[in-house]
C-alpha positions as CSV (number, residue, x, y, z in Angstrom):
1,M,108.2,118.4,137.7
2,K,106.6,116.0,140.2
3,K,103.4,114.1,138.2
4,I,101.0,111.0,139.4
5,I,101.3,108.0,137.9
6,I,97.8,106.6,137.9
7,S,96.9,103.1,136.2
8,A,94.6,102.6,133.4
9,L,91.4,100.8,135.5
10,A,90.9,103.7,137.7
11,L,89.4,106.3,136.4
12,V,89.9,110.3,137.4
13,G,88.1,113.2,138.9
14,M,87.6,115.9,139.6
15,C,85.2,118.2,142.5
16,V,85.7,121.5,143.3
17,M,84.2,123.1,146.9
18,G,83.5,125.9,146.9
19,T,84.9,129.7,145.3
20,E,87.7,129.7,148.3
21,S,88.5,126.1,147.7
22,K,91.4,123.8,145.6
23,A,89.8,121.0,143.3
24,Q,90.3,117.8,144.5
25,F,91.1,114.6,142.6
26,Y,90.4,111.3,142.9
27,A,91.3,107.9,141.5
28,V,88.6,105.8,141.7
29,K,88.4,101.8,141.6
30,D,85.0,100.1,141.7
31,G,82.7,102.7,143.4
32,V,85.7,103.1,145.9
33,I,88.3,106.0,145.8
34,V,91.4,104.2,145.7
35,Y,93.8,107.8,145.7
36,Q,93.2,111.0,146.6
37,L,95.1,114.7,145.5
38,E,94.4,118.3,145.6
39,E,95.2,120.8,143.5
40,G,99.6,122.6,142.9
41,T,101.1,119.0,144.4
42,V,101.1,118.0,141.3
43,D,101.6,119.3,137.5
44,Y,99.8,116.9,135.6
45,I,98.2,113.9,136.3
46,A,98.9,110.7,133.4
47,L,97.8,107.5,132.5
48,E,100.0,104.6,132.7
49,K,99.0,102.9,129.8
50,P,96.2,104.9,128.1
51,I,92.5,103.4,127.6
52,K,91.4,102.5,124.3
53,T,88.8,102.7,122.8
54,D,86.0,99.5,122.7
55,F,83.1,102.2,120.7
56,V,82.9,101.2,117.2
57,G,81.2,102.8,115.0
58,E,78.7,102.0,112.4
59,A,79.6,100.8,108.5
60,V,78.1,103.5,106.0
61,D,78.2,102.3,102.4
62,M,79.0,104.7,100.0
63,G,78.6,102.3,96.9
64,L,82.6,102.5,96.9
65,S,85.1,99.2,97.8
66,V,85.1,99.1,101.5
67,K,83.0,100.2,104.2
68,W,83.6,103.8,105.9
69,S,83.2,104.3,109.4
70,S,80.6,106.8,110.8
71,V,83.0,107.7,113.3
72,N,86.9,108.5,114.0
73,L,88.9,105.9,116.2
74,G,88.1,106.7,119.4
75,A,84.9,109.0,118.8
76,R,80.7,108.0,119.6
77,S,79.6,110.7,117.4
78,P,80.8,111.7,113.9
79,E,82.4,115.7,115.2
80,E,84.1,114.5,117.4
81,S,88.2,114.5,116.7
82,G,88.4,111.1,118.6
83,I,92.1,109.4,119.8
84,R,94.8,110.9,117.6
85,V,98.5,108.2,116.8
86,A,101.3,107.5,115.3
87,W,101.8,106.2,111.8
88,G,101.9,102.2,112.7
89,E,101.1,102.6,116.7
90,T,98.1,101.7,118.0
91,E,97.5,104.0,120.6
92,A,97.4,108.2,122.1
93,K,100.4,109.2,124.0
94,D,101.3,112.5,125.3
95,V,104.3,113.4,122.9
96,Y,104.1,113.5,119.6
97,N,107.9,113.0,118.8
98,W,110.7,110.7,116.9
99,S,111.5,110.2,120.6
100,T,108.9,108.6,121.8
101,Y,108.2,107.0,117.7
102,K,107.6,102.8,118.5
103,Y,110.0,102.3,115.8
104,M,113.3,103.7,116.7
105,Q,116.0,102.4,117.6
106,E,117.2,102.1,121.6
107,G,118.1,105.5,123.2
108,E,117.6,107.1,119.3
109,S,115.6,110.5,118.8
110,D,115.7,111.6,115.0
111,W,114.5,110.0,112.0
112,K,117.6,108.4,110.4
113,Y,117.0,105.2,113.3
114,V,113.2,103.9,112.3
115,N,114.0,100.8,112.3
116,K,110.9,98.9,110.4
117,Y,108.9,99.9,107.8
118,Q,112.0,101.2,105.5
119,F,112.1,101.2,101.0
120,Q,114.6,102.5,98.6
121,D,114.4,106.1,99.4
122,A,117.6,106.6,98.1
123,Q,118.6,108.1,101.7
124,G,122.1,108.1,102.8
125,G,123.2,107.9,106.9
126,T,120.2,105.6,107.4
127,C,119.9,102.2,109.6
128,W,118.5,101.0,106.1
129,Y,121.2,100.7,104.0
130,D,124.9,99.8,105.2
131,A,128.0,101.4,104.4
132,D,128.1,100.6,101.4
133,G,125.3,101.9,100.6
134,N,123.5,98.3,99.4
135,F,119.2,98.1,101.2
136,V,119.2,96.1,104.2
137,G,115.9,97.5,105.3
138,D,112.3,95.0,105.2
139,G,110.6,96.5,102.8
140,K,107.3,97.1,104.1
141,T,105.3,100.0,103.0
142,T,101.7,99.1,104.5
143,L,100.0,98.2,108.1
144,E,100.5,94.9,109.2
145,P,97.3,94.0,110.9
146,E,99.0,94.0,114.5
147,D,100.3,97.4,114.1
148,D,96.9,99.0,112.5
149,A,95.3,100.6,114.8
150,A,91.5,100.8,113.9
151,H,92.4,96.7,113.4
152,V,94.1,97.1,116.8
153,N,91.8,98.8,119.1
154,W,88.1,97.7,116.9
155,G,88.7,94.0,115.2
156,G,87.4,91.8,113.4
157,D,87.2,93.7,109.4
158,W,88.2,97.1,110.8
159,R,91.3,98.8,109.4
160,L,92.9,101.6,108.5
161,P,92.7,103.0,104.5
162,T,95.2,102.2,102.2
163,L,96.1,105.3,100.3
164,S,94.0,103.7,97.3
165,D,91.0,103.6,99.9
166,W,91.4,107.5,100.2
167,E,92.1,107.8,95.7
168,E,88.4,106.1,95.9
169,I,87.2,108.5,98.0
170,Y,88.2,112.0,96.2
171,K,87.7,109.9,92.9
172,E,84.5,108.2,93.4
173,C,82.9,111.2,95.8
174,T,81.2,114.5,96.2
175,Y,82.6,116.1,99.0
176,E,80.9,120.0,100.5
177,W,83.3,121.9,103.2
178,T,80.5,122.3,106.5
179,E,79.8,122.8,109.8
180,Q,77.5,120.1,112.2
181,N,77.5,120.7,116.3
182,G,79.7,123.6,115.4
183,V,82.5,121.8,114.8
184,N,83.9,122.6,110.6
185,G,84.5,119.6,108.0
186,Y,84.1,117.9,104.8
187,K,80.0,116.1,103.8
188,I,81.2,113.2,101.6
189,T,78.7,111.9,99.5
190,G,79.0,108.6,96.8
191,R,77.4,109.5,94.0
192,N,76.4,105.9,93.6
193,N,73.3,105.7,96.8
194,G,74.0,109.5,98.5
195,N,75.1,107.5,101.2
196,S,77.7,109.7,103.3
197,I,79.9,110.1,106.6
198,F,81.7,113.4,108.7
199,L,85.1,114.5,108.8
200,P,86.0,116.6,111.3
201,A,88.9,118.9,110.9
202,V,90.6,118.9,114.0
203,G,94.5,119.3,113.2
204,C,96.9,117.0,114.3
205,R,99.0,116.3,117.8
206,R,102.8,117.5,117.0
207,P,104.4,116.6,119.7
208,D,103.2,117.6,122.5
209,Y,100.5,120.2,120.7
210,I,97.5,119.9,118.2
211,E,98.7,121.7,115.8
212,Y,95.8,123.4,113.9
213,E,92.9,122.9,116.1
214,G,90.1,125.9,115.0
215,L,91.8,126.4,111.5
216,F,90.3,124.1,109.8
217,R,92.4,121.2,108.6
218,G,92.5,117.8,109.6
219,Y,95.0,115.1,109.1
220,Y,93.8,110.8,108.7
221,W,96.6,108.5,108.5
222,S,96.1,105.9,105.7
223,S,98.3,102.4,106.4
224,S,100.5,102.9,103.0
225,L,103.9,104.5,103.3
226,V,104.5,107.4,101.2
227,A,107.1,105.0,98.8
228,S,106.1,106.8,95.7
229,S,107.5,109.4,93.2
230,L,103.6,111.3,93.3
231,V,105.3,112.4,96.4
232,E,108.6,114.7,96.1
233,D,110.9,114.4,98.3
234,C,109.6,110.3,99.6
235,S,111.2,108.5,101.8
236,S,110.8,106.1,104.7
237,Y,109.5,108.7,107.4
238,Y,106.4,109.5,105.7
239,G,102.7,108.3,105.6
240,Y,100.2,109.6,104.0
241,I,97.7,110.9,104.7
242,L,94.5,112.2,103.6
243,F,94.1,116.0,104.2
244,I,91.0,118.4,104.0
245,S,90.8,121.8,104.6
246,N,88.7,125.3,104.5
247,G,90.4,126.8,101.3
248,G,87.8,123.8,99.6
249,S,91.6,120.9,99.3
250,L,91.0,117.4,100.1
251,S,94.3,115.5,99.0
252,P,94.7,111.9,99.6
253,W,98.1,112.0,98.1
254,G,99.3,114.8,101.6
255,C,102.2,113.0,104.0
256,I,103.2,113.9,106.9
257,D,106.2,112.8,110.0
258,R,105.7,109.1,110.9
259,C,105.6,110.0,114.5
260,S,102.9,112.9,114.1
261,G,99.4,112.2,115.9
262,C,96.8,111.9,113.2
263,S,93.0,110.9,113.0
264,V,92.2,107.3,112.6
265,R,88.8,106.6,110.2
266,P,88.1,103.0,109.8
267,V,87.1,101.1,106.9
268,C,85.5,97.6,106.2
269,P,85.3,95.4,103.4
270,A,82.2,96.7,101.0
271,Q,80.7,92.5,101.4
272,G,81.7,89.1,102.3
273,A,86.1,88.0,101.3
274,T,85.8,89.9,98.1
275,H,85.6,93.7,100.3
276,G,83.5,95.2,98.3
277,H,84.8,94.1,94.9
278,D,82.7,91.9,92.1
279,A,84.0,88.7,91.0
280,V,82.7,86.1,87.5
281,D,82.6,82.6,87.8
282,L,84.1,81.6,84.5
283,G,83.8,78.0,85.1
284,L,87.0,77.4,84.8
285,S,89.2,74.1,86.2
286,S,92.1,76.7,88.7
287,G,88.0,77.7,90.3
288,N,89.2,80.9,90.1
289,L,86.5,84.3,90.0
290,W,87.8,86.6,87.4
291,A,87.5,90.5,89.2
292,T,85.1,92.8,86.5
293,C,87.4,96.2,87.1
294,N,90.8,96.7,86.9
295,I,92.6,97.7,90.5
296,G,91.5,101.2,90.6
297,A,88.4,101.0,88.4
298,N,85.2,101.4,89.8
299,E,84.1,100.3,86.1
300,P,84.9,97.6,84.2
301,E,85.7,100.2,81.4
302,A,88.3,101.7,83.0
303,N,91.7,101.5,83.5
304,G,92.2,102.5,86.8
305,G,95.7,102.5,88.4
306,Y,99.2,101.4,86.5
307,F,102.0,99.5,88.7
308,A,105.2,98.3,87.8
309,W,105.3,94.9,88.1
310,G,105.9,94.0,92.6
311,E,104.7,97.5,93.2
312,T,102.2,98.0,95.0
313,Q,100.9,101.9,94.2
314,A,100.6,104.1,91.2
315,K,103.2,106.7,90.4
316,A,103.5,110.1,88.2
317,S,102.8,108.9,85.3
318,N,107.5,109.4,83.8
319,S,108.1,107.3,87.1
320,Y,108.1,104.3,85.5
321,D,111.6,103.6,84.5
322,W,114.8,101.5,86.6
323,S,115.5,104.6,88.1
324,T,112.4,104.3,90.6
325,Y,111.8,100.7,90.9
326,K,111.1,99.4,94.3
327,Y,113.7,96.0,93.4
328,V,117.3,98.2,92.5
329,I,120.3,99.1,94.5
330,K,121.3,102.3,95.7
331,G,121.4,104.6,93.1
332,G,120.6,101.7,90.9
333,K,119.4,103.3,87.3
334,D,119.0,100.2,85.1
335,W,117.9,96.2,85.0
336,K,120.8,95.3,85.7
337,D,121.0,96.8,88.9
338,I,117.3,94.2,90.3
339,N,117.9,92.6,93.7
340,K,114.7,91.2,94.4
341,Y,113.0,88.3,92.0
342,T,115.5,86.4,91.1
343,V,116.9,83.7,88.6
344,D,119.5,82.0,87.3
345,D,119.5,83.3,83.7
346,G,123.1,83.7,83.2
347,L,123.1,87.2,82.5
348,Q,126.7,87.7,84.9
349,M,128.2,88.6,81.4
350,G,125.8,91.3,81.8
351,G,127.7,92.8,84.8
352,A,124.5,91.6,86.2
353,T,123.9,92.2,90.6
354,W,123.0,88.9,91.5
355,Y,125.8,87.7,90.6
356,N,129.8,86.8,91.6
357,A,131.3,85.8,88.7
358,D,129.4,82.5,87.9
359,E,128.4,82.4,91.0
360,F,124.7,83.2,91.2
361,L,123.3,85.1,94.5
362,G,120.0,85.7,93.3
363,D,117.4,84.9,95.7
364,G,115.5,82.5,92.8
365,K,112.5,84.0,93.3
366,T,109.8,84.0,90.6
367,T,106.6,84.5,92.2
368,L,105.1,87.4,93.6
369,E,105.1,87.5,97.5
370,A,101.6,88.6,98.8
371,T,103.5,91.8,100.1
372,D,104.3,92.6,96.8
373,D,100.8,92.2,95.1
374,A,99.1,95.0,94.5
375,A,96.3,93.5,94.3
376,T,96.6,91.8,97.5
377,V,97.9,95.1,98.6
378,N,95.1,97.4,97.4
379,W,91.8,95.1,97.6
380,G,92.8,92.0,100.8
381,E,94.5,88.9,101.7
382,N,91.8,87.0,99.1
383,W,92.8,88.4,96.3
384,R,95.8,88.2,94.2
385,M,97.2,88.5,90.3
386,P,97.1,85.5,88.6
387,T,99.9,83.8,86.8
388,A,100.6,83.3,83.4
389,K,99.8,80.2,83.6
390,E,96.4,81.2,85.0
391,W,96.6,84.0,82.1
392,K,97.3,80.9,79.3
393,E,93.7,79.1,81.1
394,L,92.0,82.5,80.3
395,M,93.3,82.5,76.9
396,N,92.6,78.2,76.0
397,E,90.2,78.5,73.5
398,E,88.4,75.8,75.5
399,N,87.7,77.5,77.9
400,C,87.3,80.6,76.8
401,T,86.2,83.0,73.0
402,W,88.2,86.0,73.1
403,S,86.1,88.5,71.4
404,K,87.0,92.7,69.7
405,T,83.8,95.1,71.7
406,S,83.7,98.6,72.7
407,M,82.0,99.4,76.6
408,N,80.6,102.9,77.1
409,G,83.0,104.2,74.6
410,V,86.1,102.1,75.1
411,D,87.6,99.5,73.1
412,G,88.4,95.7,74.7
413,Y,88.3,92.5,74.4
414,E,85.3,90.3,76.1
415,V,86.0,87.0,77.6
416,V,83.0,85.1,77.1
417,S,83.1,81.3,78.9
418,K,81.7,78.2,76.5
419,I,81.6,76.6,80.4
420,T,78.9,79.1,82.4
421,G,78.1,82.0,79.6
422,N,79.6,85.0,82.3
423,S,81.8,87.2,80.9
424,I,84.5,90.0,81.5
425,F,85.5,93.3,79.8
426,L,89.8,93.7,79.1
427,P,90.3,97.8,78.7
428,A,92.7,98.3,76.1
429,S,94.7,99.9,79.3
430,Y,97.4,101.6,78.0
431,N,100.6,101.3,79.6
432,W,102.8,104.1,81.9
433,N,106.2,103.3,81.0
434,G,106.5,107.0,80.2
435,H,104.0,107.4,76.9
436,F,100.7,105.4,76.1
437,T,99.7,103.1,73.2
438,G,96.8,101.7,72.8
439,D,96.7,97.8,73.3
440,G,96.3,96.3,76.3
441,Y,99.0,95.7,78.7
442,Y,97.8,93.5,81.7
443,W,100.7,92.0,84.9
444,S,101.0,88.8,85.8
445,S,102.8,87.7,89.6
446,S,105.2,85.5,87.2
447,L,109.2,86.6,86.7
448,D,110.1,85.4,83.5
449,E,112.5,82.8,84.2
450,Y,115.0,83.0,81.0
451,R,115.2,86.9,82.7
452,S,114.7,87.8,85.4
453,S,114.7,92.1,84.5
454,C,110.8,91.0,83.0
455,G,107.9,90.2,84.7
456,S,104.9,87.7,82.2
457,Y,102.1,90.0,81.3
458,L,99.4,90.4,78.9
459,Y,98.7,91.8,75.7
460,F,97.0,92.4,72.9
461,N,96.4,94.6,70.2
462,L,93.0,95.7,68.7
463,Y,94.5,96.2,64.6
464,F,96.6,93.6,64.6
465,N,96.5,90.0,64.3
466,S,99.8,88.8,64.1
467,L,101.1,87.9,67.7
468,G,100.5,84.9,69.8
469,L,100.8,83.3,73.1
470,H,104.4,83.7,74.9
471,I,105.0,82.5,78.3
472,S,108.6,81.1,78.3
473,D,109.0,79.2,76.2
474,S,107.2,80.5,73.5
475,S,104.7,78.1,73.0
476,P,101.8,79.4,70.8
477,V,98.2,79.9,71.9
478,S,96.4,82.1,69.6
479,T,96.5,84.7,67.6
480,N,95.5,87.5,68.7
481,Y,96.2,88.6,72.2
482,S,99.1,87.5,73.7
483,H,100.9,86.7,76.9
484,Y,104.7,88.4,76.3
485,S,106.9,89.4,79.1
486,H,108.8,92.7,79.6
487,Y,110.6,95.1,81.6
488,R,109.3,95.0,85.3
489,C,110.5,98.3,86.0
490,N,106.8,99.6,83.0
491,G,103.5,100.4,84.4
492,Y,100.3,98.1,83.6
493,S,97.7,97.5,84.7
494,I,96.6,94.7,87.3
495,R,93.1,92.5,86.9
496,P,93.1,90.3,90.0
497,I,91.3,86.8,90.2
498,C,90.2,85.3,93.8
499,P,89.2,81.8,94.3
500,V,85.9,80.3,95.2
501,Q,83.4,81.7,97.5
502,K,82.4,78.8,99.5
């Protein structure tokens, strides 16, 4: 098969001379014809490097934590499809399959050889597990900026939406199947302010054709790898998508092979460095501001999502145990199988994997890295989870008063600064380790330095006043709210913090 490769700097044109003439194709640069050929002499024309999109959409405020682009990446109007890219790739191409996927071992064409963005999915026989079944992958589950098509093409603060961003669309907006300029899709309207965007249903590329084109389906990438039991048989070769169809379906929990070509609808921060999330200055000496809401919530009294310690995505309610925990060895079902964030805690007699007899083999890490911090991953680089010390600062009676109260029918604690008079509300958030309770559980980013199996967290009980504050050294601070350590696989709420904004 013969083809012509033309530089991406050139423009390809076509001219038809009468009904009996063959089409003439021209490559034009700076107004000058640099190449000419006649129809029938080649099978197709391909660009040496796909042209990136330079048109940037309007940022639409729908009253959410991020603003949404008015158009798809590569489109100039809301109903246009724009370009389709594979997950983690930044340019369009001719063929979408594993053999052309960017993150494959050289010479391979099977999903088992994906060589970037891998998690512990128990997929034996893959390049992210060694011959002994040990996980050797990178543990990355969210696209880095250089692999984010929206950021690479549009620059600035533009990026692909995360799974949480799509979930917010699902929870906080209305959606209506409609037609715009002859194109079917969903009109998404923010409940808070009535502003809207249009998502065209334009199918996906898989492998060298547009699948479901004209069948009223749409596929929109998130930046999140499917590393959650929200999706059955999750694996490192799936990426989360928003799936839409004319049957009234709109789901942020769809998934598809990473090598597929899907649409991109970029997002950007709603305001300032806090990415649209409100922060309260309590006048603390650390300079930290505390968020008004939990991750996954849009109101102070809402619970939001539940996260295992060190994981960045919520899971199904019955999926918070060691067998589903991100940081255990393949097949691990117990705390002793943890393989990241381990300290010399003397648990070698219990069979802990971070010991070889009495020799400590662990990493000694006691604070979550940014890539494992749910606040940073979901809300942006200026947000993070509070450390145990920062929870202790909030609880210090010289800084704040804590009062049991209710907000819109939800019980919890109001924390009022003695310095600024500002306050935040912490709802009794329950926990997801297979059952609900009526207490409050909030993770810190700190490991219990005496037990690698546990993370430090805030706990309060609204009905009993017999608890104290304990952070490894068991030093009490108060009698009705406390800071404890508990199993890292449990699902608790997260209340982010950020530095004072200049």
